[in-house]
C-alpha positions in Angstrom: 21.1 -63.9 224.2 20.5 -60.5 225.8 19.4 -57.8 223.4 22.3 -55.5 224.2 24.8 -58.3 223.3 23.0 -58.9 220.0 23.3 -55.2 219.2 27.0 -55.2 220.0 27.7 -58.5 218.2 26.0 -57.2 215.1 27.8 -53.9 215.3 31.1 -55.6 215.6 30.4 -57.5 212.4 28.9 -54.6 210.4 29.6 -51.2 211.8 26.6 -48.9 211.9 26.7 -45.8 209.7 25.8 -42.6 211.6 24.2 -42.3 215.0 22.9 -45.6 216.5 21.0 -45.0 219.8 20.6 -48.8 220.3 24.3 -49.2 220.1 24.8 -46.3 222.6 22.4 -48.0 225.0 24.2 -51.4 224.5 27.6 -49.9 225.2 26.2 -48.2 228.4 24.8 -51.5 229.5 28.0 -53.4 228.8 30.0 -50.8 230.6 27.8 -51.2 233.7 28.1 -55.0 233.6 31.8 -54.9 233.1 32.2 -52.5 236.0 30.4 -54.9 238.3 32.4 -57.9 237.1 35.7 -56.0 237.2 35.1 -54.9 240.8 34.2 -58.5 241.8 37.2 -60.1 240.0 39.9 -57.5 240.3 41.7 -58.9 237.3 43.4 -56.4 234.9 43.4 -56.7 231.2 44.8 -54.4 228.5 43.1 -55.0 225.1 43.1 -53.9 221.5 44.1 -50.5 220.3 41.2 -48.2 219.5 42.8 -45.0 218.3 41.5 -43.1 215.3 43.4 -42.5 212.1 47.1 -41.9 212.4 46.8 -42.2 216.2 45.5 -45.7 216.0 48.1 -46.9 218.6 47.5 -44.0 221.0 44.5 -45.5 222.8 43.5 -49.0 224.0 40.7 -50.7 225.9 41.6 -51.6 229.5 39.9 -53.2 232.5 41.5 -52.2 235.7 41.2 -50.0 238.8 41.0 -46.5 237.1 41.6 -43.3 239.0 38.4 -41.3 238.7 39.4 -38.6 241.1 42.3 -38.0 243.5 42.2 -41.0 245.9 39.2 -42.6 244.2 39.8 -45.8 242.1 36.9 -47.6 240.3 37.2 -50.9 238.5 35.8 -50.9 235.0 36.4 -50.9 231.3 37.7 -47.6 229.8 39.4 -46.3 226.7 42.9 -45.4 228.0 46.0 -43.7 226.7 48.3 -46.4 225.5 51.4 -44.2 226.0 53.8 -45.9 228.4 54.3 -42.6 230.2 50.6 -42.2 230.8 50.2 -45.4 232.8 47.0 -46.4 231.1 45.2 -43.1 232.1 41.5 -43.5 231.5 39.9 -41.1 229.1 36.4 -42.4 228.3 33.9 -44.9 229.6 32.8 -47.3 226.8 29.4 -45.5 226.8 31.0 -42.1 226.2 33.3 -42.5 223.3 33.0 -40.1 220.4 31.2 -40.8 217.1 34.4 -41.6 215.2 35.8 -43.9 217.8 32.6 -45.8 218.6 32.7 -48.2 215.7 36.4 -48.9 216.4 35.5 -49.7 220.0 32.6 -51.9 219.1 34.7 -53.8 216.5 37.3 -54.4 219.2 34.9 -55.8 221.8 35.0 -59.5 220.7 38.8 -59.6 221.0 38.7 -57.5 224.2 36.2 -59.8 226.0 38.0 -62.9 224.8 41.2 -61.6 226.2 39.6 -60.5 229.4 38.2 -64.0 229.8 41.6 -65.5 229.3 43.0 -63.2 231.9 40.3 -64.2 234.4 41.0 -67.9 233.8 44.7 -67.3 234.1 44.1 -65.6 237.5 42.2 -68.7 238.7 38.8 -67.0 238.8 37.2 -68.5 235.7 35.0 -70.8 237.8 33.5 -68.1 239.9 30.1 -66.6 239.2 31.6 -63.4 237.8 34.2 -65.4 235.8 31.4 -67.5 234.2 29.6 -64.3 233.3 32.7 -63.0 231.6 32.8 -66.2 229.6 29.1 -65.7 228.6 29.8 -62.2 227.4 32.9 -63.3 225.4 31.0 -66.2 223.9 28.1 -63.9 222.9 30.3 -61.6 221.0 33.0 -64.0 219.7 31.1 -67.3 219.4 34.0 -69.0 221.1 35.7 -69.0 224.5 
């Protein structure tokens, strides 16, 4: 298993206290991998809520074509506003979430990747090379697919 996946799997099971540079690097690597896979697959998935405190339901993880600038859409995984009026507006890349939100995001990754894998399979793209890579990522963090 790739080291960045081990770091994220361990962080999902037992959140790190304080700053964790290995986890930061692992999130950055996962974000790059998911951006490449999302662009190849073009399958949307809205995952678990990752808000903080009383605003727990205010943010969620989502893979989709996010508007990065006027007229510029980029496929990838982002922390998005879960408000229906916001239309899943992207706020942060996985690698750029704040200290308080980071353990919540890491703990949500197994369910997020399992759900993304299900969406890829439902879209009929599970047997493609990118689809199989999504299955590998989900299996690494969840143990099941």
